[in-house]
PDB file with SEQRES, HELIX, SHEET and CRYST1 records, atoms N, CA, C and O in Angstrom:
SEQRES   1 A   59  MET VAL GLU ALA SER ALA PHE PHE THR GLY SER PRO LYS          
SEQRES   2 A   59  ILE ASP ILE ASP SER SER PHE SER GLY THR CYS ILE GLY          
SEQRES   3 A   59  VAL ALA ASP ALA LEU LYS ASP GLU GLU THR LYS LEU LYS          
SEQRES   4 A   59  ASP ASP VAL ALA ASP TYR ASP PHE LEU PRO LYS LEU GLN          
SEQRES   5 A   59  ALA GLY VAL ILE TYR ARG PHE                                  
HELIX    1 AA1 VAL A   27  VAL A   42  1                                  16    
SHEET    1 AA1 2 VAL A   2  PHE A   8  0                                        
SHEET    2 AA1 2 PHE A  47  ALA A  53 -1                                        
CRYST1    1.000    1.000    1.000  90.00  90.00  90.00 P 1           1          
ATOM      1  N   MET A   1      37.249  20.225   9.529  1.00  0.00           N  
ATOM      2  CA  MET A   1      36.136  20.898   9.926  1.00  0.00           C  
ATOM      3  C   MET A   1      35.294  20.017  10.805  1.00  0.00           C  
ATOM      4  O   MET A   1      34.986  18.889  10.419  1.00  0.00           O  
ATOM      5  N   VAL A   2      34.914  20.476  11.953  1.00  0.00           N  
ATOM      6  CA  VAL A   2      34.108  19.670  12.889  1.00  0.00           C  
ATOM      7  C   VAL A   2      32.984  20.633  13.518  1.00  0.00           C  
ATOM      8  O   VAL A   2      33.253  21.773  13.896  1.00  0.00           O  
ATOM      9  N   GLU A   3      31.817  20.120  13.589  1.00  0.00           N  
ATOM     10  CA  GLU A   3      30.719  20.822  14.148  1.00  0.00           C  
ATOM     11  C   GLU A   3      29.916  19.985  15.036  1.00  0.00           C  
ATOM     12  O   GLU A   3      29.541  18.871  14.671  1.00  0.00           O  
ATOM     13  N   ALA A   4      29.623  20.486  16.231  1.00  0.00           N  
ATOM     14  CA  ALA A   4      28.775  19.715  17.169  1.00  0.00           C  
ATOM     15  C   ALA A   4      27.642  20.634  17.649  1.00  0.00           C  
ATOM     16  O   ALA A   4      27.885  21.786  18.009  1.00  0.00           O  
ATOM     17  N   SER A   5      26.441  20.134  17.653  1.00  0.00           N  
ATOM     18  CA  SER A   5      25.268  20.919  18.011  1.00  0.00           C  
ATOM     19  C   SER A   5      24.164  20.014  18.492  1.00  0.00           C  
ATOM     20  O   SER A   5      24.309  18.793  18.554  1.00  0.00           O  
ATOM     21  N   ALA A   6      23.125  20.603  18.812  1.00  0.00           N  
ATOM     22  CA  ALA A   6      21.913  19.798  19.222  1.00  0.00           C  
ATOM     23  C   ALA A   6      20.716  20.570  18.785  1.00  0.00           C  
ATOM     24  O   ALA A   6      20.716  21.800  18.738  1.00  0.00           O  
ATOM     25  N   PHE A   7      19.630  19.778  18.447  1.00  0.00           N  
ATOM     26  CA  PHE A   7      18.324  20.312  18.021  1.00  0.00           C  
ATOM     27  C   PHE A   7      17.343  20.105  19.161  1.00  0.00           C  
ATOM     28  O   PHE A   7      17.240  19.020  19.733  1.00  0.00           O  
ATOM     29  N   PHE A   8      16.626  21.179  19.475  1.00  0.00           N  
ATOM     30  CA  PHE A   8      15.522  21.139  20.434  1.00  0.00           C  
ATOM     31  C   PHE A   8      14.278  20.744  19.734  1.00  0.00           C  
ATOM     32  O   PHE A   8      13.782  21.538  18.934  1.00  0.00           O  
ATOM     33  N   THR A   9      13.745  19.636  19.949  1.00  0.00           N  
ATOM     34  CA  THR A   9      12.581  19.044  19.282  1.00  0.00           C  
ATOM     35  C   THR A   9      11.247  19.222  20.026  1.00  0.00           C  
ATOM     36  O   THR A   9      10.156  19.133  19.464  1.00  0.00           O  
ATOM     37  N   GLY A  10      11.422  19.483  21.350  1.00  0.00           N  
ATOM     38  CA  GLY A  10      10.195  19.568  22.166  1.00  0.00           C  
ATOM     39  C   GLY A  10       9.728  18.172  22.554  1.00  0.00           C  
ATOM     40  O   GLY A  10      10.352  17.155  22.248  1.00  0.00           O  
ATOM     41  N   SER A  11       8.609  18.187  23.236  1.00  0.00           N  
ATOM     42  CA  SER A  11       8.062  16.906  23.683  1.00  0.00           C  
ATOM     43  C   SER A  11       7.320  16.250  22.465  1.00  0.00           C  
ATOM     44  O   SER A  11       6.525  16.899  21.786  1.00  0.00           O  
ATOM     45  N   PRO A  12       7.618  14.927  22.217  1.00  0.00           N  
ATOM     46  CA  PRO A  12       6.895  14.334  21.079  1.00  0.00           C  
ATOM     47  C   PRO A  12       5.432  14.078  21.368  1.00  0.00           C  
ATOM     48  O   PRO A  12       5.024  13.803  22.496  1.00  0.00           O  
ATOM     49  N   LYS A  13       4.695  14.178  20.343  1.00  0.00           N  
ATOM     50  CA  LYS A  13       3.283  13.899  20.347  1.00  0.00           C  
ATOM     51  C   LYS A  13       2.949  12.541  19.725  1.00  0.00           C  
ATOM     52  O   LYS A  13       3.317  12.254  18.586  1.00  0.00           O  
ATOM     53  N   ILE A  14       2.254  11.730  20.488  1.00  0.00           N  
ATOM     54  CA  ILE A  14       2.052  10.337  19.997  1.00  0.00           C  
ATOM     55  C   ILE A  14       0.530  10.093  20.150  1.00  0.00           C  
ATOM     56  O   ILE A  14      -0.085  10.419  21.165  1.00  0.00           O  
ATOM     57  N   ASP A  15      -0.037   9.496  19.074  1.00  0.00           N  
ATOM     58  CA  ASP A  15      -1.431   9.159  19.092  1.00  0.00           C  
ATOM     59  C   ASP A  15      -1.579   7.852  18.211  1.00  0.00           C  
ATOM     60  O   ASP A  15      -1.329   7.852  17.006  1.00  0.00           O  
ATOM     61  N   ILE A  16      -1.978   6.809  18.867  1.00  0.00           N  
ATOM     62  CA  ILE A  16      -2.186   5.551  18.198  1.00  0.00           C  
ATOM     63  C   ILE A  16      -3.670   5.198  18.061  1.00  0.00           C  
ATOM     64  O   ILE A  16      -4.386   5.171  19.062  1.00  0.00           O  
ATOM     65  N   ASP A  17      -4.123   4.938  16.888  1.00  0.00           N  
ATOM     66  CA  ASP A  17      -5.497   4.696  16.665  1.00  0.00           C  
ATOM     67  C   ASP A  17      -5.722   3.468  15.600  1.00  0.00           C  
ATOM     68  O   ASP A  17      -4.831   3.179  14.801  1.00  0.00           O  
ATOM     69  N   SER A  18      -6.805   2.860  15.635  1.00  0.00           N  
ATOM     70  CA  SER A  18      -7.021   1.759  14.795  1.00  0.00           C  
ATOM     71  C   SER A  18      -8.495   1.702  14.395  1.00  0.00           C  
ATOM     72  O   SER A  18      -9.357   2.051  15.201  1.00  0.00           O  
ATOM     73  N   SER A  19      -8.803   1.270  13.166  1.00  0.00           N  
ATOM     74  CA  SER A  19     -10.125   1.160  12.822  1.00  0.00           C  
ATOM     75  C   SER A  19     -10.782  -0.088  13.308  1.00  0.00           C  
ATOM     76  O   SER A  19     -12.003  -0.214  13.215  1.00  0.00           O  
ATOM     77  N   PHE A  20      -9.984  -1.068  13.850  1.00  0.00           N  
ATOM     78  CA  PHE A  20     -10.379  -2.282  14.365  1.00  0.00           C  
ATOM     79  C   PHE A  20     -10.736  -2.238  15.838  1.00  0.00           C  
ATOM     80  O   PHE A  20     -11.261  -3.213  16.376  1.00  0.00           O  
ATOM     81  N   SER A  21     -10.453  -1.096  16.517  1.00  0.00           N  
ATOM     82  CA  SER A  21     -10.571  -1.088  17.974  1.00  0.00           C  
ATOM     83  C   SER A  21     -11.982  -1.232  18.439  1.00  0.00           C  
ATOM     84  O   SER A  21     -12.193  -1.640  19.581  1.00  0.00           O  
ATOM     85  N   GLY A  22     -12.906  -0.943  17.682  1.00  0.00           N  
ATOM     86  CA  GLY A  22     -14.355  -1.066  18.086  1.00  0.00           C  
ATOM     87  C   GLY A  22     -14.904  -2.509  17.819  1.00  0.00           C  
ATOM     88  O   GLY A  22     -15.907  -2.914  18.406  1.00  0.00           O  
ATOM     89  N   THR A  23     -14.262  -3.222  16.975  1.00  0.00           N  
ATOM     90  CA  THR A  23     -14.730  -4.589  16.588  1.00  0.00           C  
ATOM     91  C   THR A  23     -14.079  -5.684  17.374  1.00  0.00           C  
ATOM     92  O   THR A  23     -14.668  -6.746  17.577  1.00  0.00           O  
ATOM     93  N   CYS A  24     -12.897  -5.446  17.808  1.00  0.00           N  
ATOM     94  CA  CYS A  24     -12.170  -6.559  18.475  1.00  0.00           C  
ATOM     95  C   CYS A  24     -12.021  -6.296  20.001  1.00  0.00           C  
ATOM     96  O   CYS A  24     -11.671  -5.189  20.411  1.00  0.00           O  
ATOM     97  N   ILE A  25     -12.274  -7.263  20.774  1.00  0.00           N  
ATOM     98  CA  ILE A  25     -12.262  -7.069  22.205  1.00  0.00           C  
ATOM     99  C   ILE A  25     -10.843  -6.963  22.648  1.00  0.00           C  
ATOM    100  O   ILE A  25      -9.989  -7.745  22.229  1.00  0.00           O  
ATOM    101  N   GLY A  26     -10.571  -5.961  23.529  1.00  0.00           N  
ATOM    102  CA  GLY A  26      -9.255  -5.750  24.072  1.00  0.00           C  
ATOM    103  C   GLY A  26      -8.351  -4.938  23.284  1.00  0.00           C  
ATOM    104  O   GLY A  26      -7.363  -4.449  23.831  1.00  0.00           O  
ATOM    105  N   VAL A  27      -8.603  -4.730  21.966  1.00  0.00           N  
ATOM    106  CA  VAL A  27      -7.630  -3.967  21.056  1.00  0.00           C  
ATOM    107  C   VAL A  27      -7.505  -2.527  21.520  1.00  0.00           C  
ATOM    108  O   VAL A  27      -6.392  -2.001  21.513  1.00  0.00           O  
ATOM    109  N   ALA A  28      -8.590  -1.846  21.929  1.00  0.00           N  
ATOM    110  CA  ALA A  28      -8.574  -0.492  22.348  1.00  0.00           C  
ATOM    111  C   ALA A  28      -7.763  -0.368  23.599  1.00  0.00           C  
ATOM    112  O   ALA A  28      -7.000   0.593  23.702  1.00  0.00           O  
ATOM    113  N   ASP A  29      -7.855  -1.245  24.556  1.00  0.00           N  
ATOM    114  CA  ASP A  29      -7.061  -1.235  25.727  1.00  0.00           C  
ATOM    115  C   ASP A  29      -5.608  -1.440  25.457  1.00  0.00           C  
ATOM    116  O   ASP A  29      -4.762  -0.723  25.992  1.00  0.00           O  
ATOM    117  N   ALA A  30      -5.287  -2.464  24.585  1.00  0.00           N  
ATOM    118  CA  ALA A  30      -3.937  -2.679  24.220  1.00  0.00           C  
ATOM    119  C   ALA A  30      -3.298  -1.496  23.532  1.00  0.00           C  
ATOM    120  O   ALA A  30      -2.132  -1.189  23.781  1.00  0.00           O  
ATOM    121  N   LEU A  31      -4.022  -0.848  22.696  1.00  0.00           N  
ATOM    122  CA  LEU A  31      -3.519   0.316  22.031  1.00  0.00           C  
ATOM    123  C   LEU A  31      -3.197   1.504  22.993  1.00  0.00           C  
ATOM    124  O   LEU A  31      -2.222   2.238  22.833  1.00  0.00           O  
ATOM    125  N   LYS A  32      -4.022   1.615  23.916  1.00  0.00           N  
ATOM    126  CA  LYS A  32      -3.831   2.688  24.994  1.00  0.00           C  
ATOM    127  C   LYS A  32      -2.640   2.356  25.818  1.00  0.00           C  
ATOM    128  O   LYS A  32      -1.849   3.252  26.110  1.00  0.00           O  
ATOM    129  N   ASP A  33      -2.446   1.064  26.235  1.00  0.00           N  
ATOM    130  CA  ASP A  33      -1.297   0.648  26.958  1.00  0.00           C  
ATOM    131  C   ASP A  33      -0.005   0.930  26.132  1.00  0.00           C  
ATOM    132  O   ASP A  33       0.937   1.522  26.659  1.00  0.00           O  
ATOM    133  N   GLU A  34       0.037   0.521  24.880  1.00  0.00           N  
ATOM    134  CA  GLU A  34       1.125   0.696  24.070  1.00  0.00           C  
ATOM    135  C   GLU A  34       1.494   2.181  23.847  1.00  0.00           C  
ATOM    136  O   GLU A  34       2.671   2.537  23.792  1.00  0.00           O  
ATOM    137  N   GLU A  35       0.482   3.016  23.724  1.00  0.00           N  
ATOM    138  CA  GLU A  35       0.699   4.406  23.506  1.00  0.00           C  
ATOM    139  C   GLU A  35       1.386   4.991  24.837  1.00  0.00           C  
ATOM    140  O   GLU A  35       2.316   5.796  24.796  1.00  0.00           O  
ATOM    141  N   THR A  36       0.854   4.521  25.950  1.00  0.00           N  
ATOM    142  CA  THR A  36       1.399   5.065  27.231  1.00  0.00           C  
ATOM    143  C   THR A  36       2.885   4.651  27.328  1.00  0.00           C  
ATOM    144  O   THR A  36       3.749   5.470  27.640  1.00  0.00           O  
ATOM    145  N   LYS A  37       3.156   3.364  27.054  1.00  0.00           N  
ATOM    146  CA  LYS A  37       4.609   2.894  27.065  1.00  0.00           C  
ATOM    147  C   LYS A  37       5.483   3.651  26.209  1.00  0.00           C  
ATOM    148  O   LYS A  37       6.598   4.024  26.576  1.00  0.00           O  
ATOM    149  N   LEU A  38       4.968   3.897  25.010  1.00  0.00           N  
ATOM    150  CA  LEU A  38       5.814   4.631  23.952  1.00  0.00           C  
ATOM    151  C   LEU A  38       6.034   6.131  24.418  1.00  0.00           C  
ATOM    152  O   LEU A  38       7.132   6.662  24.247  1.00  0.00           O  
ATOM    153  N   LYS A  39       5.020   6.780  24.985  1.00  0.00           N  
ATOM    154  CA  LYS A  39       5.134   8.106  25.478  1.00  0.00           C  
ATOM    155  C   LYS A  39       6.274   8.123  26.542  1.00  0.00           C  
ATOM    156  O   LYS A  39       7.131   9.006  26.545  1.00  0.00           O  
ATOM    157  N   ASP A  40       6.241   7.110  27.437  1.00  0.00           N  
ATOM    158  CA  ASP A  40       7.185   7.048  28.589  1.00  0.00           C  
ATOM    159  C   ASP A  40       8.645   6.801  28.009  1.00  0.00           C  
ATOM    160  O   ASP A  40       9.615   7.343  28.537  1.00  0.00           O  
ATOM    161  N   ASP A  41       8.761   6.025  26.985  1.00  0.00           N  
ATOM    162  CA  ASP A  41      10.079   5.788  26.407  1.00  0.00           C  
ATOM    163  C   ASP A  41      10.727   6.974  25.684  1.00  0.00           C  
ATOM    164  O   ASP A  41      11.945   7.145  25.729  1.00  0.00           O  
ATOM    165  N   VAL A  42       9.936   7.756  25.045  1.00  0.00           N  
ATOM    166  CA  VAL A  42      10.472   8.907  24.260  1.00  0.00           C  
ATOM    167  C   VAL A  42      10.415  10.243  25.006  1.00  0.00           C  
ATOM    168  O   VAL A  42      10.842  11.280  24.498  1.00  0.00           O  
ATOM    169  N   ALA A  43       9.883  10.186  26.206  1.00  0.00           N  
ATOM    170  CA  ALA A  43       9.703  11.542  26.946  1.00  0.00           C  
ATOM    171  C   ALA A  43      11.015  12.212  27.256  1.00  0.00           C  
ATOM    172  O   ALA A  43      11.052  13.430  27.435  1.00  0.00           O  
ATOM    173  N   ASP A  44      12.122  11.440  27.328  1.00  0.00           N  
ATOM    174  CA  ASP A  44      13.446  12.071  27.663  1.00  0.00           C  
ATOM    175  C   ASP A  44      14.190  12.659  26.447  1.00  0.00           C  
ATOM    176  O   ASP A  44      15.236  13.286  26.615  1.00  0.00           O  
ATOM    177  N   TYR A  45      13.674  12.469  25.256  1.00  0.00           N  
ATOM    178  CA  TYR A  45      14.446  12.857  24.017  1.00  0.00           C  
ATOM    179  C   TYR A  45      13.939  14.186  23.529  1.00  0.00           C  
ATOM    180  O   TYR A  45      13.314  14.270  22.471  1.00  0.00           O  
ATOM    181  N   ASP A  46      14.208  15.253  24.310  1.00  0.00           N  
ATOM    182  CA  ASP A  46      13.871  16.602  23.814  1.00  0.00           C  
ATOM    183  C   ASP A  46      14.923  17.145  22.914  1.00  0.00           C  
ATOM    184  O   ASP A  46      14.633  17.984  22.062  1.00  0.00           O  
ATOM    185  N   PHE A  47      16.140  16.696  23.071  1.00  0.00           N  
ATOM    186  CA  PHE A  47      17.251  17.245  22.254  1.00  0.00           C  
ATOM    187  C   PHE A  47      17.844  16.085  21.469  1.00  0.00           C  
ATOM    188  O   PHE A  47      18.066  14.989  21.984  1.00  0.00           O  
ATOM    189  N   LEU A  48      18.091  16.381  20.198  1.00  0.00           N  
ATOM    190  CA  LEU A  48      18.749  15.430  19.278  1.00  0.00           C  
ATOM    191  C   LEU A  48      20.156  15.953  18.976  1.00  0.00           C  
ATOM    192  O   LEU A  48      20.293  17.079  18.497  1.00  0.00           O  
ATOM    193  N   PRO A  49      21.208  15.166  19.245  1.00  0.00           N  
ATOM    194  CA  PRO A  49      22.528  15.600  19.113  1.00  0.00           C  
ATOM    195  C   PRO A  49      22.982  15.478  17.603  1.00  0.00           C  
ATOM    196  O   PRO A  49      22.543  14.582  16.881  1.00  0.00           O  
ATOM    197  N   LYS A  50      23.832  16.371  17.192  1.00  0.00           N  
ATOM    198  CA  LYS A  50      24.340  16.366  15.840  1.00  0.00           C  
ATOM    199  C   LYS A  50      25.888  16.548  15.813  1.00  0.00           C  
ATOM    200  O   LYS A  50      26.371  17.486  16.448  1.00  0.00           O  
ATOM    201  N   LEU A  51      26.618  15.775  15.175  1.00  0.00           N  
ATOM    202  CA  LEU A  51      28.008  15.753  15.028  1.00  0.00           C  
ATOM    203  C   LEU A  51      28.354  15.689  13.589  1.00  0.00           C  
ATOM    204  O   LEU A  51      28.008  14.703  12.939  1.00  0.00           O  
ATOM    205  N   GLN A  52      29.015  16.670  13.036  1.00  0.00           N  
ATOM    206  CA  GLN A  52      29.304  16.677  11.590  1.00  0.00           C  
ATOM    207  C   GLN A  52      30.826  16.914  11.458  1.00  0.00           C  
ATOM    208  O   GLN A  52      31.404  17.776  12.120  1.00  0.00           O  
ATOM    209  N   ALA A  53      31.444  16.107  10.570  1.00  0.00           N  
ATOM    210  CA  ALA A  53      32.880  16.303  10.365  1.00  0.00           C  
ATOM    211  C   ALA A  53      33.183  16.296   8.803  1.00  0.00           C  
ATOM    212  O   ALA A  53      32.522  15.610   8.023  1.00  0.00           O  
ATOM    213  N   GLY A  54      34.139  17.039   8.445  1.00  0.00           N  
ATOM    214  CA  GLY A  54      34.411  17.063   6.906  1.00  0.00           C  
ATOM    215  C   GLY A  54      35.873  17.407   6.749  1.00  0.00           C  
ATOM    216  O   GLY A  54      36.557  17.857   7.668  1.00  0.00           O  
ATOM    217  N   VAL A  55      36.305  17.169   5.534  1.00  0.00           N  
ATOM    218  CA  VAL A  55      37.707  17.409   5.095  1.00  0.00           C  
ATOM    219  C   VAL A  55      37.709  18.194   3.817  1.00  0.00           C  
ATOM    220  O   VAL A  55      37.020  17.818   2.869  1.00  0.00           O  
ATOM    221  N   ILE A  56      38.451  19.261   3.754  1.00  0.00           N  
ATOM    222  CA  ILE A  56      38.604  20.117   2.615  1.00  0.00           C  
ATOM    223  C   ILE A  56      39.967  19.989   2.093  1.00  0.00           C  
ATOM    224  O   ILE A  56      40.939  20.198   2.819  1.00  0.00           O  
ATOM    225  N   TYR A  57      40.082  19.631   0.785  1.00  0.00           N  
ATOM    226  CA  TYR A  57      41.426  19.481   0.100  1.00  0.00           C  
ATOM    227  C   TYR A  57      41.440  20.371  -1.133  1.00  0.00           C  
ATOM    228  O   TYR A  57      40.564  20.268  -1.991  1.00  0.00           O  
ATOM    229  N   ARG A  58      42.473  21.276  -1.221  1.00  0.00           N  
ATOM    230  CA  ARG A  58      42.659  22.040  -2.427  1.00  0.00           C  
ATOM    231  C   ARG A  58      43.979  21.725  -3.082  1.00  0.00           C  
ATOM    232  O   ARG A  58      44.956  21.463  -2.380  1.00  0.00           O  
ATOM    233  N   PHE A  59      44.044  21.738  -4.301  1.00  0.00           N  
ATOM    234  CA  PHE A  59      45.281  21.494  -5.067  1.00  0.00           C  
ATOM    235  C   PHE A  59      45.300  22.421  -6.297  1.00  0.00           C  
ATOM    236  O   PHE A  59      46.248  22.386  -7.082  1.00  0.00           O  
TER     237      PHE A  59                                                      
END                                                                             
């Protein structure tokens, strides 16, 4: 038994926040930069592939 398929997940939603962003200089900017990089990295992953294989034995 073999099954191949794909799941449509849609565009990922990413939001990075910190309670320290108001007290530390540059943390808010660094978080925004990291959020933008992460969104760019995962933007192409709308579909997740699935491959399943199994063996059935009767006696």
